[in-house]
N, CA and C atoms as a LAMMPS dump frame, in Angstrom:
ITEM: TIMESTEP
0
ITEM: NUMBER OF ATOMS
285
ITEM: BOX BOUNDS ff ff ff
-5.0000000000000000e+02 5.0000000000000000e+02
-5.0000000000000000e+02 5.0000000000000000e+02
-5.0000000000000000e+02 5.0000000000000000e+02
ITEM: ATOMS id mol type element x y z
1 1 1 N -46.045 269.767 -313.66
2 1 2 C -47.189 270.417 -314.206
3 1 3 C -46.785 271.813 -314.643
4 2 1 N -47.376 272.283 -315.718
5 2 2 C -47.089 273.631 -316.196
6 2 3 C -48.245 274.136 -317.042
7 3 1 N -48.266 275.45 -317.246
8 3 2 C -49.283 276.027 -318.103
9 3 3 C -49.9 277.276 -317.51
10 4 1 N -50.97 277.722 -318.17
11 4 2 C -51.633 278.97 -317.795
12 4 3 C -52.211 278.937 -316.386
13 5 1 N -52.73 277.797 -315.959
14 5 2 C -53.31 277.705 -314.626
15 5 3 C -52.231 277.853 -313.537
16 6 1 N -51.097 277.272 -313.798
17 6 2 C -49.979 277.396 -312.848
18 6 3 C -49.503 278.846 -312.818
19 7 1 N -49.397 279.443 -313.991
20 7 2 C -49.014 280.859 -314.07
21 7 3 C -49.973 281.715 -313.24
22 8 1 N -51.277 281.492 -313.398
23 8 2 C -52.283 282.254 -312.644
24 8 3 C -52.127 282.016 -311.138
25 9 1 N -51.874 280.794 -310.741
26 9 2 C -51.667 280.484 -309.317
27 9 3 C -50.453 281.256 -308.796
28 10 1 N -49.372 281.256 -309.562
29 10 2 C -48.161 281.964 -309.151
30 10 3 C -48.411 283.47 -309.033
31 11 1 N -49.139 284.035 -309.994
32 11 2 C -49.465 285.472 -309.919
33 11 3 C -50.292 285.762 -308.68
34 12 1 N -51.251 284.891 -308.383
35 12 2 C -52.073 285.076 -307.185
36 12 3 C -51.222 285.053 -305.92
37 13 1 N -50.251 284.172 -305.866
38 13 2 C -49.359 284.12 -304.705
39 13 3 C -48.557 285.414 -304.613
40 14 1 N -48.02 285.857 -305.746
41 14 2 C -47.192 287.073 -305.744
42 14 3 C -47.995 288.315 -305.364
43 15 1 N -49.242 288.408 -305.799
44 15 2 C -50.062 289.589 -305.532
45 15 3 C -50.739 289.505 -304.165
46 16 1 N -51.398 288.402 -303.891
47 16 2 C -52.231 288.31 -302.682
48 16 3 C -51.448 287.924 -301.424
49 17 1 N -50.272 287.372 -301.606
50 17 2 C -49.449 286.985 -300.469
51 17 3 C -48.083 287.675 -300.546
52 18 1 N -48.07 288.865 -301.161
53 18 2 C -46.806 289.603 -301.28
54 18 3 C -46.277 289.933 -299.902
55 19 1 N -44.974 289.964 -299.775
56 19 2 C -44.363 290.255 -298.496
57 19 3 C -44.28 289.058 -297.561
58 20 1 N -44.706 287.895 -298.04
59 20 2 C -44.632 286.677 -297.225
60 20 3 C -43.56 285.75 -297.801
61 21 1 N -43.153 284.749 -297.018
62 21 2 C -42.229 283.753 -297.569
63 21 3 C -42.799 283.063 -298.82
64 22 1 N -44.108 282.921 -298.902
65 22 2 C -44.695 282.273 -300.08
66 22 3 C -44.322 283.017 -301.359
67 23 1 N -44.468 284.34 -301.351
68 23 2 C -44.108 285.138 -302.523
69 23 3 C -42.606 285.041 -302.792
70 24 1 N -41.816 285.012 -301.744
71 24 2 C -40.371 284.902 -301.909
72 24 3 C -39.992 283.573 -302.551
73 25 1 N -40.647 282.475 -302.155
74 25 2 C -40.377 281.167 -302.784
75 25 3 C -40.632 281.242 -304.279
76 26 1 N -41.754 281.85 -304.67
77 26 2 C -42.078 281.949 -306.101
78 26 3 C -41.052 282.83 -306.809
79 27 1 N -40.751 283.993 -306.239
80 27 2 C -39.76 284.899 -306.858
81 27 3 C -38.416 284.231 -307.032
82 28 1 N -37.951 283.533 -306
83 28 2 C -36.615 282.923 -306.04
84 28 3 C -36.525 281.715 -306.952
85 29 1 N -37.657 281.205 -307.407
86 29 2 C -37.637 280.031 -308.292
87 29 3 C -37.974 280.396 -309.735
88 30 1 N -37.871 281.672 -310.058
89 30 2 C -38.105 282.072 -311.449
90 30 3 C -39.328 282.941 -311.653
91 31 1 N -40.028 283.249 -310.572
92 31 2 C -41.229 284.097 -310.687
93 31 3 C -42.388 283.348 -311.313
94 32 1 N -43.316 284.096 -311.865
95 32 2 C -44.496 283.503 -312.484
96 32 3 C -44.104 283 -313.875
97 33 1 N -43.647 281.755 -313.929
98 33 2 C -43.168 281.172 -315.17
99 33 3 C -44.06 280.049 -315.698
100 34 1 N -45.13 279.735 -314.989
101 34 2 C -46.057 278.703 -315.436
102 34 3 C -45.617 277.286 -315.132
103 35 1 N -44.541 277.126 -314.347
104 35 2 C -44.034 275.79 -314.011
105 35 3 C -44.248 275.541 -312.524
106 36 1 N -44.957 274.454 -312.19
107 36 2 C -45.208 274.108 -310.793
108 36 3 C -44.01 273.307 -310.289
109 37 1 N -42.963 274.046 -309.939
110 37 2 C -41.743 273.416 -309.448
111 37 3 C -41.646 273.507 -307.941
112 38 1 N -40.436 273.308 -307.439
113 38 2 C -40.211 273.275 -306.002
114 38 3 C -40.581 274.586 -305.326
115 39 1 N -40.279 275.73 -305.957
116 39 2 C -40.588 277.028 -305.353
117 39 3 C -42.083 277.239 -305.184
118 40 1 N -42.859 276.876 -306.195
119 40 2 C -44.304 277.021 -306.108
120 40 3 C -44.879 276.052 -305.087
121 41 1 N -44.376 274.835 -305.081
122 41 2 C -44.831 273.842 -304.093
123 41 3 C -44.525 274.318 -302.68
124 42 1 N -43.323 274.841 -302.453
125 42 2 C -42.947 275.323 -301.133
126 42 3 C -43.787 276.535 -300.731
127 43 1 N -44.083 277.403 -301.686
128 43 2 C -44.939 278.565 -301.424
129 43 3 C -46.314 278.098 -300.98
130 44 1 N -46.831 277.12 -301.692
131 44 2 C -48.161 276.607 -301.379
132 44 3 C -48.181 275.922 -300.022
133 45 1 N -47.124 275.187 -299.707
134 45 2 C -47.028 274.557 -298.381
135 45 3 C -47.006 275.624 -297.293
136 46 1 N -46.303 276.716 -297.531
137 46 2 C -46.248 277.789 -296.536
138 46 3 C -47.645 278.367 -296.307
139 47 1 N -48.391 278.585 -297.381
140 47 2 C -49.762 279.101 -297.253
141 47 3 C -50.627 278.1 -296.491
142 48 1 N -50.534 276.824 -296.851
143 48 2 C -51.344 275.817 -296.177
144 48 3 C -51.077 275.81 -294.668
145 49 1 N -49.838 275.89 -294.291
146 49 2 C -49.472 275.806 -292.884
147 49 3 C -49.693 277.125 -292.142
148 50 1 N -49.226 278.228 -292.688
149 50 2 C -49.185 279.491 -291.958
150 50 3 C -50.395 280.399 -292.151
151 51 1 N -51.12 280.217 -293.221
152 51 2 C -52.307 281.033 -293.447
153 51 3 C -53.572 280.254 -293.097
154 52 1 N -53.645 279.024 -293.55
155 52 2 C -54.843 278.22 -293.32
156 52 3 C -54.765 277.361 -292.056
157 53 1 N -53.597 277.239 -291.464
158 53 2 C -53.442 276.498 -290.218
159 53 3 C -53.514 274.996 -290.372
160 54 1 N -53.232 274.481 -291.568
161 54 2 C -53.254 273.029 -291.77
162 54 3 C -52.01 272.412 -291.13
163 55 1 N -52.113 271.133 -290.824
164 55 2 C -50.997 270.419 -290.207
165 55 3 C -50.831 269.042 -290.835
166 56 1 N -49.712 268.41 -290.506
167 56 2 C -49.459 267.039 -290.925
168 56 3 C -49.539 266.822 -292.426
169 57 1 N -50.198 265.733 -292.811
170 57 2 C -50.276 265.367 -294.231
171 57 3 C -51.132 266.336 -295.042
172 58 1 N -51.875 267.215 -294.369
173 58 2 C -52.66 268.223 -295.098
174 58 3 C -51.77 269.311 -295.69
175 59 1 N -50.527 269.41 -295.218
176 59 2 C -49.571 270.367 -295.777
177 59 3 C -48.789 269.608 -296.846
178 60 1 N -49.373 269.545 -298.052
179 60 2 C -48.814 268.713 -299.113
180 60 3 C -48.383 269.507 -300.348
181 61 1 N -48.664 270.801 -300.389
182 61 2 C -48.28 271.608 -301.541
183 61 3 C -49.114 271.367 -302.775
184 62 1 N -50.279 270.739 -302.601
185 62 2 C -51.147 270.398 -303.731
186 62 3 C -52.34 271.345 -303.777
187 63 1 N -52.628 271.866 -304.972
188 63 2 C -53.811 272.702 -305.173
189 63 3 C -54.991 271.79 -305.465
190 64 1 N -56.05 271.918 -304.672
191 64 2 C -57.249 271.113 -304.851
192 64 3 C -58.471 271.893 -304.407
193 65 1 N -59.608 271.225 -304.201
194 65 2 C -60.838 271.907 -303.823
195 65 3 C -60.72 272.749 -302.55
196 66 1 N -60.024 272.254 -301.537
197 66 2 C -59.872 273.02 -300.304
198 66 3 C -59.13 274.312 -300.6
199 67 1 N -58.058 274.194 -301.362
200 67 2 C -57.276 275.384 -301.713
201 67 3 C -58.119 276.373 -302.5
202 68 1 N -58.876 275.892 -303.462
203 68 2 C -59.735 276.768 -304.256
204 68 3 C -60.673 277.575 -303.369
205 69 1 N -61.215 276.955 -302.334
206 69 2 C -62.178 277.618 -301.465
207 69 3 C -61.537 278.554 -300.44
208 70 1 N -60.234 278.424 -300.195
209 70 2 C -59.572 279.219 -299.164
210 70 3 C -58.53 280.207 -299.687
211 71 1 N -58.067 279.984 -300.891
212 71 2 C -57.013 280.826 -301.453
213 71 3 C -57.551 282.221 -301.788
214 72 1 N -56.706 283.205 -301.64
215 72 2 C -57.046 284.558 -302.118
216 72 3 C -56.648 284.647 -303.584
217 73 1 N -57.527 285.219 -304.383
218 73 2 C -57.279 285.387 -305.81
219 73 3 C -57.254 286.858 -306.157
220 74 1 N -56.307 287.226 -307.008
221 74 2 C -56.174 288.622 -307.438
222 74 3 C -57.308 288.969 -308.394
223 75 1 N -57.835 290.167 -308.231
224 75 2 C -58.851 290.682 -309.147
225 75 3 C -58.138 291.35 -310.321
226 76 1 N -58.637 291.134 -311.511
227 76 2 C -57.998 291.64 -312.727
228 76 3 C -58.864 292.738 -313.348
229 77 1 N -58.229 293.607 -314.079
230 77 2 C -59.009 294.497 -314.939
231 77 3 C -58.621 294.196 -316.371
232 78 1 N -59.508 294.528 -317.285
233 78 2 C -59.367 294.097 -318.672
234 78 3 C -59.24 295.282 -319.625
235 79 1 N -58.486 295.044 -320.67
236 79 2 C -58.373 295.968 -321.784
237 79 3 C -58.54 295.138 -323.036
238 80 1 N -59.424 295.559 -323.93
239 80 2 C -59.664 294.818 -325.167
240 80 3 C -60.035 293.352 -324.911
241 81 1 N -60.838 293.149 -323.882
242 81 2 C -61.381 291.835 -323.522
243 81 3 C -60.344 290.807 -323.077
244 82 1 N -59.129 291.229 -322.738
245 82 2 C -58.154 290.269 -322.217
246 82 3 C -57.557 290.82 -320.931
247 83 1 N -57.275 289.927 -319.97
248 83 2 C -56.703 290.382 -318.71
249 83 3 C -55.357 291.076 -318.954
250 84 1 N -55.127 292.168 -318.289
251 84 2 C -53.858 292.849 -318.473
252 84 3 C -53.035 292.855 -317.199
253 85 1 N -53.638 293.191 -316.1
254 85 2 C -52.891 293.224 -314.846
255 85 3 C -53.88 293.171 -313.682
256 86 1 N -53.359 292.934 -312.512
257 86 2 C -54.242 292.868 -311.347
258 86 3 C -54.488 294.263 -310.79
259 87 1 N -55.551 294.381 -310.057
260 87 2 C -55.863 295.635 -309.38
261 87 3 C -55.101 295.729 -308.064
262 88 1 N -54.492 294.626 -307.64
263 88 2 C -53.826 294.581 -306.351
264 88 3 C -54.762 294.179 -305.226
265 89 1 N -56.043 294.016 -305.553
266 89 2 C -57.033 293.584 -304.573
267 89 3 C -57.23 292.08 -304.711
268 90 1 N -57.57 291.441 -303.609
269 90 2 C -57.732 290.003 -303.599
270 90 3 C -59.011 289.607 -302.893
271 91 1 N -59.578 288.479 -303.304
272 91 2 C -60.762 287.944 -302.637
273 91 3 C -60.8 286.44 -302.78
274 92 1 N -61.673 285.806 -302.028
275 92 2 C -61.841 284.355 -302.113
276 92 3 C -62.801 283.997 -303.241
277 93 1 N -62.649 282.799 -303.742
278 93 2 C -63.52 282.255 -304.773
279 93 3 C -64.918 282.053 -304.164
280 94 1 N -65.925 282.466 -304.877
281 94 2 C -67.284 282.334 -304.349
282 94 3 C -68.207 281.595 -305.322
283 95 1 N -67.638 280.912 -306.281
284 95 2 C -68.429 280.235 -307.311
285 95 3 C -69.008 279.005 -306.82
């Protein structure tokens, strides 16, 4: 899988989970490149296990509804109606 959504997920990991092995997995696999490869999957598994406390088959590296409701997302500020960079602050999805 690849594309803008994967890129956004990777940026969220780098910003909201900086200083953790999850961010290191993303950095070491090419950074925020929009490709859901082994580094992103491993980062996500680390978050599932070590942040959310999931176990067993629930640690699958897959982004789904549970992840959407528990993941921290970076807040962005805009210039000329397009996202430019994060504020460095993170929050959970509340939609």
